[in-house]
C-alpha positions, 0 to 999 in steps of 0.5 A: 806422360810420354812412352819415354818418361812415364810408361803405363803401369804394365810396360817396360817399353812399348813392346814389353808388357810387365803386367799385373800379378798376384803371387809366385811360389818358391818352395820357401815362404818369405814372410811370417813363418809358422813354427813347426811347419815344413817349408812345403807346408809353409808354402802351401799356407802362403798359397792358400792365403793368396788364393783366399784374397784373390777369390775375394778380388775376383768377386768384385765384378766392377770398380772405378777410382783414381790412381797415382803411378810412380816410375822407376826414376821417381816420375809421377803421373795419375788419372782414373781407372775403370774395371769390369770383369771379365777382361775389361779395364781402362786407365785415363791418364791426366793431362798433359799426357792424356794417355789411354790404356784400354782392354775390351776383353780381347785386346789391349790398346795403348793410345798416345794422343800427342803422338797419335799412336795406337799400340795393340796387344792380345790380352792373352799375352799380357799380365792383365789377363790374370788380373781380369779373369773371371776367377784368379787362379794362383795354382801352379807355383805362382805364389812366391811369397805372402807377408801378413802384417797388421796394416797390410798383406803383401803378395808376390807372384811370378808366372813366366808364361804370362809376363816372363822374368817380371814379378808383381807385388800386390798389397791388400788391406788385411781386413777387407782384402781390398787392393791398395797398390801394386809394384811391377818389377821388370827383368832389370829390377826396375820398379813401377808402383801404382796406388789406387784410392777413392775406389767404388765397387759395383758400378755401371759403365757406358757401353763404349767405355771399353771400346777399342777403335781397331780401324784407327789402330790399323791405320796407325800401324800402317802409317808407322810401317811406311816411315 
């Protein structure tokens, strides 16, 4: 995978994070409307459902598994991911790209081994912060819609303060509340979908799993600035 053909699940370009989201609130509820409820009451019901699922997801302190990513042009990549709250995640993309995305709780780095680049971002400025918080807070008009179906509960979130005009649609198992996949839609309406499977929860990781080499990141930026 290269940054031009199949980007990590949080980017539209190397400079623009899409991020992971959980829901966004317009006044009208999109999905299964409840007869007799006002638009405001329906919106509150949607937010309550989304927060209940988010609370369950927040309670998962660590998890690992495999992922498959589908880009806007149908390109497909995959690999393994590792998550530990608060603030830590790692995506290892399969060969030939061997791309790495790592958050250590403070920063997020995108490492392209083929190009020997290290792009560094503050975690607080990316949508990953919402996903990796100790407690996922969906208050403040973040939940746009909730759709409850027999085989899947779908939640759409927007938060301009975190990821601008992008939006996230997340899909959960309706019984276990386990995350199954998410779709990131950028400001141009282009979708990137990530599906996760073979997930294990409550795992322990090596001490260096989420380590970022800040010296290499600084050297990489310096080298590019000299070109």
